[in-house]
C-alpha positions in Angstrom: 24.7 26.7 9.0 25.8 25.0 12.2 26.3 21.3 12.3 23.6 19.3 14.1 26.0 18.5 17.0 26.6 22.2 17.5 23.0 23.2 17.9 22.3 24.6 21.3 19.9 23.7 24.1 17.6 26.6 24.9 16.5 26.7 28.5 13.2 27.8 30.1 11.3 28.4 26.8 7.6 28.8 27.0 5.3 27.1 24.5 2.8 29.8 23.5 0.5 28.4 20.8 -0.2 25.5 18.4 1.0 25.6 14.9 0.8 23.6 11.6 1.2 19.9 11.4 0.3 19.3 15.0 3.4 21.1 16.3 3.5 23.7 19.0 5.0 27.2 18.8 7.6 29.0 20.9 9.7 32.2 20.4 13.4 32.7 21.0 14.0 36.4 20.6 12.6 37.1 17.1 13.0 33.6 16.0 10.0 31.2 15.7 10.6 27.7 17.1 8.4 24.7 16.1 8.1 22.0 18.8 6.5 18.6 18.4 4.4 17.4 21.4 4.5 20.7 23.2 1.4 22.1 24.9 0.7 25.9 25.2 1.7 26.9 28.7 4.6 24.4 29.0 8.0 25.7 30.1 10.7 23.5 28.6 14.3 23.1 27.6 14.6 22.6 23.8 17.4 21.1 21.8 17.5 22.7 18.4 17.5 20.1 15.7 17.1 22.3 12.6 17.9 26.0 12.0 16.7 28.1 9.1 16.9 31.8 8.4 13.3 32.5 9.6 12.6 29.6 12.0 14.0 26.7 14.0 12.8 23.3 15.0 13.4 22.0 18.5 12.8 18.9 20.6 11.8 18.9 24.2 14.6 17.5 26.4 13.2 18.7 29.7 9.7 19.6 30.8 10.5 22.3 33.5 6.9 23.3 34.2 4.0 21.5 32.6 1.1 23.5 31.2 -2.1 23.5 33.3 -3.7 22.3 30.1 -1.4 19.3 29.7 -3.1 15.9 30.1 -1.6 12.4 30.2 -1.7 10.5 26.9 -3.6 7.1 27.1 -1.4 5.4 24.5 1.9 3.9 25.4 3.1 4.5 21.8 2.5 8.3 22.1 5.4 10.3 20.7 6.9 7.4 18.8 4.5 6.1 16.2 3.8 9.7 14.9 0.0 9.5 15.2 -2.4 11.1 17.6 0.0 14.0 18.4 -2.6 15.9 20.5 -3.3 13.2 23.1 -1.6 15.4 25.7 -4.2 18.2 25.0 -7.8 17.9 26.5 -10.3 17.3 23.8 -12.3 20.5 24.4 -9.1 22.5 23.8 -8.3 20.5 20.6 -11.7 21.6 19.3 -10.9 25.2 20.2 -7.6 25.1 18.4 -9.1 23.5 15.3 -11.7 26.3 15.1 -8.9 28.9 15.4 -6.8 27.0 12.8 -9.7 27.2 10.2 -10.2 30.9 10.9 -6.5 31.7 10.6 -6.0 29.8 7.4 -9.0 31.2 5.6 -8.2 34.7 6.6 -4.4 34.6 6.4 -3.8 32.3 3.5 -6.9 33.1 1.5 -7.1 36.8 2.5 -10.8 36.1 2.7 -13.6 38.1 4.3 -15.4 35.4 6.3 -18.0 35.4 9.1 -16.7 34.0 12.4 -16.5 30.2 12.0 -18.9 28.2 14.1 -17.3 26.1 16.9 -15.9 22.9 15.6 -18.3 20.0 15.8 -16.8 17.4 18.1 -16.8 13.6 17.9 -18.8 11.6 20.4 -15.9 9.1 20.3 -12.5 10.5 21.2 -10.9 7.1 20.7 -11.7 4.0 18.7 -13.5 6.1 16.0 -11.7 4.9 12.8 -13.3 2.2 10.6 -10.1 1.5 8.6 -6.5 0.9 9.6 -3.5 -0.6 7.7 -0.7 -2.3 9.5 2.7 -3.2 8.1 4.9 -6.3 8.7 8.6 -5.5 9.0 11.6 -7.8 9.5 13.5 -5.2 11.5 11.4 -3.5 14.1 12.0 0.0 15.4 13.4 0.0 19.0 12.4 2.9 21.2 14.9 4.8 23.3 13.6 3.1 26.4 14.0 -0.4 24.9 17.6 0.4 23.9 18.4 1.7 27.4 17.0 -1.5 28.9 19.1 -3.6 26.5 15.9 -5.3 25.2 16.7 -8.1 22.8 13.5 -9.9 21.8 13.7 -13.4 20.3 11.9 -12.2 17.2 12.9 -8.8 15.7 9.8 -8.5 13.5 7.1 -5.9 13.9 3.5 -5.5 12.9 2.4 -1.9 13.2 2.9 1.5 11.8 5.8 3.1 9.9 8.0 5.4 11.9 7.5 8.9 10.3 10.0 9.5 7.5 11.3 6.0 7.6 10.1 3.6 4.9 11.9 0.6 6.3 11.2 0.9 10.0 8.0 -0.1 11.7 7.0 0.3 15.3 5.5 -2.9 16.8 2.1 -1.9 18.1 0.7 -3.5 21.3 -2.6 -1.6 21.5 -3.9 1.1 19.1 -6.6 3.4 20.4 -8.0 4.3 17.0 -10.1 1.3 15.8 -12.6 -0.7 17.8 -12.4 -4.4 18.5 -11.6 -6.9 17.1 -8.9 -4.8 15.3 -6.2 -5.1 18.0 -7.0 -8.8 18.6 -6.7 -9.6 14.9 -3.4 -7.8 14.6 -1.8 -9.4 17.7 -3.1 -12.9 16.6 -1.6 -12.5 13.1 1.8 -11.5 14.5 1.8 -14.3 17.0 0.8 -16.9 14.4 3.3 -15.6 11.8 6.1 -16.0 14.4 4.9 -19.4 15.6 4.7 -20.7 12.0 8.1 -19.4 11.0 6.7 -17.0 8.3 9.1 -14.4 7.2 8.2 -10.7 7.8 8.8 -8.5 4.8 12.1 -6.6 4.6 11.4 -3.2 2.9 15.1 -2.9 1.9 15.9 -6.3 0.5 12.3 -7.0 -0.6 12.5 -10.5 0.9 9.9 -12.2 3.1 6.2 -13.3 2.8 4.1 -11.3 5.3 3.5 -7.7 4.0 0.4 -5.9 5.3 -3.0 -6.4 6.9 -5.9 -4.0 6.3 -8.8 -4.1 8.8 -12.2 -2.4 8.1 -15.0 -2.2 10.6 -18.5 -0.8 10.2 -21.3 0.6 12.4 -23.4 -2.4 11.3 -21.0 -4.7 13.2 -19.3 -6.2 10.1 -15.6 -6.7 9.8 -13.4 -6.9 6.7 -9.8 -8.2 6.8 -7.4 -8.2 3.9 -4.0 -9.9 4.4 -1.3 -9.0 1.9 1.4 -11.6 1.0 4.5 -11.1 -1.1 4.2 -14.5 -2.8 1.4 -16.8 -3.8 1.8 -19.7 -1.3 -1.5 -21.5 -1.0 0.1 -24.1 1.4 0.7 -21.3 3.9 -2.1 -18.8 3.1 -5.0 -21.2 3.3 -4.3 -22.7 6.7 -3.5 -19.3 8.2 -6.6 -17.6 6.9 -8.7 -20.6 7.8 -7.5 -20.4 11.4 -8.1 -16.6 11.4 -11.7 -17.1 10.3 -12.2 -19.8 13.0 -10.7 -17.6 15.8 -12.5 -14.4 14.7 -16.1 -15.3 13.7 -16.9 -11.6 13.7 -15.0 -11.3 10.4 -17.6 -11.3 7.7 -15.3 -10.6 4.8 -11.9 -12.3 4.7 -9.7 -11.6 1.6 -6.1 -11.6 0.6 -3.7 -10.1 -2.0 -0.5 -11.3 -3.5 1.8 -8.3 -3.9 5.1 -8.9 -5.6 5.7 -5.2 -6.3 8.3 -3.0 -4.7 5.6 -0.8 -3.1 2.6 -1.5 -0.8 -0.2 -0.1 -3.0 -2.9 -2.7 -3.9 -5.1 -0.5 -6.1 -3.9 -2.3 -9.3 -3.9 -5.8 -7.8 -6.5 -8.6 -7.6 -8.2 -9.0 -4.2 -9.1 -12.6 -3.7 -12.0 -13.7 -1.5 -11.2 -16.4 1.0 -14.5 -16.5 3.0 -17.6 -14.5 3.6 -18.7 -11.6 1.3 -16.4 -9.4 -0.8 -17.9 -6.3 0.8 -19.3 -4.9 4.0 -22.1 -2.3 4.5 -22.3 1.1 6.3 -25.6 2.7 7.1 -26.4 6.4 7.4 -29.9 7.9 7.9 -31.6 4.8 6.4 -29.2 4.6 3.5 -26.9 1.6 2.9 -23.4 2.0 1.4 -21.6 -1.0 0.0 -17.9 -0.9 0.8 -15.5 -3.1 -1.1 -11.8 -3.8 -0.4 -10.7 -0.7 -2.5 -13.7 1.5 -1.8 -13.2 4.9 -0.2 -15.4 5.7 2.7 -14.9 8.4 5.4 -12.8 6.7 8.1 -14.9 8.2 10.9 -18.4 7.1 9.9 -20.4 8.8 12.8 -18.7 12.1 12.2 -19.2 11.7 8.4 -22.9 11.7 9.1 -22.5 15.1 11.0 -20.4 16.4 8.1 -22.9 15.4 5.5 -25.7 17.0 7.5 -23.9 20.3 7.5 -23.3 19.9 3.8 -27.0 19.4 3.2 -27.9 22.3 5.5 -25.6 24.6 3.6 -26.9 23.4 0.2 -30.4 24.6 1.4 -32.1 22.2 -1.0 -35.9 22.5 -1.6 -36.3 19.4 -3.9 -36.2 21.3 -7.2 -32.4 21.9 -7.6 -29.9 20.3 -10.0 -26.9 19.5 -7.8 -23.3 18.8 -9.0 -21.3 16.7 -6.6 -17.7 17.1 -7.7 -15.1 14.6 -6.5 -18.0 12.4 -5.5 -16.0 9.3 -4.6 -18.3 6.4 -4.0 -21.3 8.8 -4.1 -22.0 9.1 -0.4 -22.8 12.8 -0.5 -24.6 12.5 -3.8 -26.9 9.8 -2.5 -27.3 11.5 0.8 -28.7 14.7 -0.7 -30.6 13.0 -3.6 -33.8 12.9 -1.7 -33.8 16.7 -1.4 -32.8 17.3 -5.0 -34.4 17.2 -8.4 -31.2 15.6 -9.9 -27.7 14.9 -8.7 -24.7 14.7 -11.1 -21.6 13.1 -9.6 -18.1 13.2 -11.1 -15.0 11.3 -9.9 -11.6 10.4 -11.3 -11.6 6.7 -10.2 -13.8 4.4 -12.4 -14.2 1.8 -9.6 -15.5 4.4 -7.2 -18.1 5.5 -9.8 -19.3 1.9 -10.1 -19.6 1.8 -6.3 -21.6 5.1 -6.5 -24.0 3.7 -9.0 -24.3 0.5 -7.0 -25.1 2.5 -3.9 -27.9 4.3 -5.7 -29.3 1.0 -6.9 -29.1 -0.4 -3.4 -31.1 2.4 -2.0 -33.6 2.7 -4.9 -32.4 6.2 -5.8 -33.2 7.0 -9.4 -32.2 10.7 -9.7 -28.4 10.4 -9.7 -26.0 10.2 -12.6 -22.3 9.4 -12.2 -19.4 10.0 -14.6 -15.7 9.0 -14.4 -12.9 11.1 -15.6 -10.3 13.8 -14.6 -12.3 16.7 -13.2 -10.4 19.4 -15.2 -11.0 17.4 -18.4 -14.6 16.2 -18.0 -16.1 19.3 -16.4 -16.3 21.8 -19.2 -18.9 24.0 -20.8 -20.0 21.2 -23.1 -20.6 18.9 -20.1 -22.6 21.6 -18.3 -24.7 22.2 -21.4 -25.4 18.5 -21.9 -26.3 17.7 -18.3 -27.9 20.9 -17.1 -26.6 23.9 -15.3 -26.3 23.3 -11.6 -28.2 25.3 -9.0 -25.9 24.0 -6.3 -22.3 22.7 -6.6 -20.8 20.6 -3.8 -17.1 20.3 -3.8 -15.2 17.6 -1.7 -11.8 17.4 -3.4 -8.6 15.6 -2.2 -6.1 17.5 0.1 -4.5 19.2 -2.9 -7.7 21.1 -3.6 -9.2 21.9 -7.1 -7.6 22.8 -10.4 -8.1 26.4 -11.6 -9.8 25.1 -14.7 -12.5 23.5 -12.5 -13.0 26.8 -10.7 -13.4 28.6 -14.0 -16.0 26.1 -15.2 -17.9 26.4 -12.0 -17.8 30.2 -12.3 -19.1 30.0 -15.8 -21.9 27.7 -14.8 -22.8 30.3 -12.1 -24.6 28.2 -9.5 -26.6 30.0 -6.9 -24.8 28.2 -4.1 -21.5 26.4 -3.6 -20.7 24.2 -0.7 -17.0 23.4 -0.4 -16.0 20.5 1.9 -12.3 20.2 2.6 -9.9 18.1 4.6 -7.3 20.8 4.2 -8.3 24.3 5.1 -5.1 25.7 3.7 -5.8 24.6 0.1 -9.4 25.3 0.6 -8.5 28.9 1.5 -6.4 29.2 -1.8 -9.3 27.8 -3.8 -12.0 30.0 -2.2 -10.1 33.1 -3.2 -10.8 32.1 -6.8 -14.5 32.5 -6.2 -14.3 35.7 -4.1 -15.2 38.1 -6.9 -18.5 36.5 -7.6 -19.4 34.7 -4.3 -19.9 35.7 -0.7 -18.9 33.3 2.1 -21.8 33.2 4.5 -21.1 30.2 6.7 -18.0 28.3 8.0 -18.3 25.1 10.0 -15.3 23.0 11.0 -16.1 19.3 11.8 -13.6 17.2 13.8 -13.2 13.9 12.0 -9.9 12.9 13.7 -9.8 13.5 17.5 -6.3 13.5 19.1 -4.8 14.9 15.8 -4.5 18.4 14.3 -6.5 17.4 11.2 -9.9 19.1 10.7 -12.6 19.0 8.1 -14.2 22.2 7.1 -17.4 23.2 5.3 -17.9 26.6 3.7 -21.1 28.0 2.1 -20.9 30.5 -0.7 -23.8 32.5 -2.1 -23.8 34.1 -5.6 -23.5 37.9 -5.3 
């Protein structure tokens, strides 16, 4: 294989389509070339950065003729931070590409016979739609090509922002993020400014030195705001004044907490979250239901689109009020509680015990008495004995992680023989693989993509299966 410095520049290459992982697609002879940040219709010069037997990867070094489709990204960090890779594509075209992506993956990967997918349901908010973001402090910020060319030497080399893709120890300092509504940007900028002014050390991911590690900001449609600041050491003399000033400067923060994380990784799932001021939770609302969200709770990060997603799920379930519903991978019970009013009984199963406690609490909050929740590994807990004990499901709703479902889970569902299965997925590729397991006994009657993440290639998809 050629060394990287010997890779050629290919001139006047036309970008023809979009591909996986948000990349674009071009052809060079018979060779497929994957190109980040390309737009179908662009004519470009490409520097090849990776060459394999069946494909190459290239980087645009000159935009010879921009596609008529190409639009100007709104974010100054576009192309560097690694997020929002489709900002240069109009939103209406993003939706069209996502619909086509779902169709291709179900048919090509799963080899499935499916009806034509419905057009992807778009988001009312193309920007500022996320309700949760996590930022990282870093002692050695990432410098962009432009900053290096300009010889920029800031007084403080620390950053508070997002990791550069593929680099655990490099963080891009973010000036404005277009993903989360106010006061998210203001809180992040204030925290960085105060950390610098007070001489607080930013964390070094290589040496594991420094105090300031992360900040997590959650917002809700009810107007509540949760902030969790993560420190490497327990320093009350520093933590208390800093958080006190944060609370004073941002009265919209209704839940202010902190974590002391002395581990070598950033996960806080196994650590104590300490309440500094306000409540230890915020609330989301959906169709008259209230959902309690704690610092470790999972909730769909685009709340308004989640409502559309759950409406599709309920429509596909075709509930009449008499059905026993199994909600597998129930998380904090949002779908289970959402469909409970149209069901006889809902049984939810989830791996994380804390999430199950949230699910039960959400049922109590809303006066829902026909739900049951169980914690355990799905492939271990969902077996014939469980089904016999808790009733055979009329409808099964699946909403697994990106990796999809275990074959043992599919076998148990097939043995339970529900009349309808509704499969909700954030990864149509693994969804396609799993749906093939049901193909002999079930017919796919409806496919509905839902766009939860505008400006990205990610798409949620809901599939309805009917027993043959």
